C-alpha positions as CSV (number, residue, x, y, z in Angstrom):
1,M,0.0,0.0,0.0
2,A,1.3,3.5,-0.8
3,T,2.2,5.1,2.4
4,D,3.3,8.6,3.4
5,L,5.9,8.6,6.2
6,S,6.8,11.9,7.8
7,I,10.2,12.1,9.4
8,S,12.3,14.6,11.2
9,L,16.0,15.0,10.5
10,P,18.6,17.2,12.0
11,D,19.3,20.2,9.8
12,Q,22.8,19.2,9.0
13,A,24.9,17.9,6.1
14,G,24.5,14.2,5.6
15,A,21.2,13.7,7.5
16,L,19.1,13.1,4.4
17,A,21.8,10.9,2.9
18,N,21.8,8.8,6.1
19,A,18.1,8.2,5.8
20,A,18.1,7.6,2.1
21,K,21.0,5.2,2.4
22,A,19.3,3.2,5.1
23,L,16.2,2.9,2.9
24,G,18.3,1.8,-0.1
25,A,20.2,-0.8,1.9
26,A,16.8,-2.3,3.0
27,G,15.6,-2.4,-0.6
28,V,13.0,0.3,0.0
29,N,12.4,2.6,-3.0
30,I,11.5,6.2,-2.4
31,D,8.7,6.9,-4.9
32,G,8.1,10.5,-3.9
33,L,9.6,13.1,-1.5
34,A,9.0,16.5,-0.1
35,G,11.2,18.3,2.4
36,L,11.6,21.6,4.2
37,G,14.2,22.7,6.6
38,G,14.2,25.4,9.3
39,G,14.7,25.9,13.0
40,G,17.4,23.3,13.2
41,T,15.1,20.4,11.9
42,G,14.4,19.0,8.4
43,H,10.8,17.8,7.9
44,I,10.5,15.2,5.2
45,H,7.5,13.3,3.7
46,L,8.4,10.1,1.9
47,L,6.2,8.0,-0.4
48,V,6.9,4.3,0.0
49,E,5.2,1.0,-0.8
50,D,6.6,-1.1,2.1
51,A,5.9,1.0,5.2
52,A,7.1,-1.7,7.7
53,A,10.4,-2.1,6.0
54,A,10.9,1.6,5.6
55,R,10.0,2.2,9.3
56,S,12.4,-0.5,10.4
57,A,15.3,0.8,8.2
58,L,14.7,4.4,9.3
59,E,14.4,3.6,13.0
60,G,17.5,1.5,12.8
61,A,19.3,4.5,11.4
62,G,18.2,6.7,14.3
63,V,15.6,8.6,12.3
64,T,12.5,10.0,14.1
65,I,9.3,9.0,12.4
66,E,6.6,11.6,13.1
67,G,3.7,10.0,11.3
68,E,2.4,7.4,8.9
69,R,-0.7,7.8,6.7
70,E,-2.1,6.0,3.8
71,A,-1.2,7.9,0.7
72,V,-3.6,8.6,-2.2
73,V,-1.6,8.8,-5.4
74,V,-3.1,10.3,-8.5
75,A,-1.7,10.3,-12.0
76,A,-1.7,14.0,-13.1
77,Q,-1.0,16.1,-16.1
78,N,1.9,18.5,-15.7
79,T,-0.3,21.5,-16.7
80,A,-1.4,24.7,-15.1
81,G,-4.5,24.3,-12.9
82,T,-4.2,20.5,-12.2
83,L,-3.3,20.8,-8.6
84,G,-6.0,23.4,-8.0
85,E,-8.6,21.2,-9.5
86,L,-7.6,18.2,-7.4
87,A,-7.3,20.2,-4.2
88,A,-10.7,21.8,-4.8
89,K,-12.2,18.3,-5.1
90,A,-10.8,17.4,-1.7
91,A,-12.0,20.7,-0.2
92,D,-15.5,20.3,-1.7
93,A,-15.7,16.9,0.0
94,G,-14.7,18.5,3.3
95,V,-11.3,16.7,3.4
96,N,-8.4,18.5,5.0
97,L,-5.1,17.7,3.4
98,A,-2.2,16.8,5.7
99,A,0.3,16.7,2.9
100,C,0.6,17.1,-0.9
101,Y,3.7,16.6,-3.0
102,V,5.0,15.3,-6.3
103,A,6.1,11.8,-6.9
104,S,7.9,10.1,-9.9
105,D,6.1,9.6,-13.2
106,N,3.9,12.7,-13.1
107,R,2.0,11.7,-9.9
108,L,0.7,13.8,-7.1
109,V,0.6,12.4,-3.5
110,F,-2.1,13.4,-1.1
111,S,-2.6,12.4,2.5
112,S,-5.2,13.2,5.1
113,D,-6.7,11.8,8.3
114,D,-9.5,10.3,6.2
115,A,-8.0,8.4,3.3
116,A,-11.3,6.8,2.2
117,A,-13.0,10.2,1.8
118,L,-9.9,11.6,0.1
119,R,-9.8,8.6,-2.3
120,S,-13.5,9.1,-3.1
121,A,-13.2,12.8,-3.7
122,L,-10.3,12.4,-6.1
123,G,-11.7,9.3,-7.8
124,A,-8.6,7.3,-7.0
């Protein structure tokens, strides 16, 4: 199942490399990623298929996992307005988005506290 993991990393050289290498060594592919740094911490969202293996690899590398949600992944055209249309569908269904980011192969990743309602709203 597509899963959005949110992790925290120290805002320092090599922190992301450490997490990514741990996932790679465990055979976990990163299908999508979003990250922001600030205030001494990096906050990263990762799209993975094998959440249990990813969690084990990251925790083994000393990475703090802040959250885990089912991800709703939508194939999307790389055109103006696409994100707005999809986000509006979620909003019209009363779904609050916890995260949204781009994944490989022209896909958008969304997560919320209500994956079923989000999936329904987006037709995914």
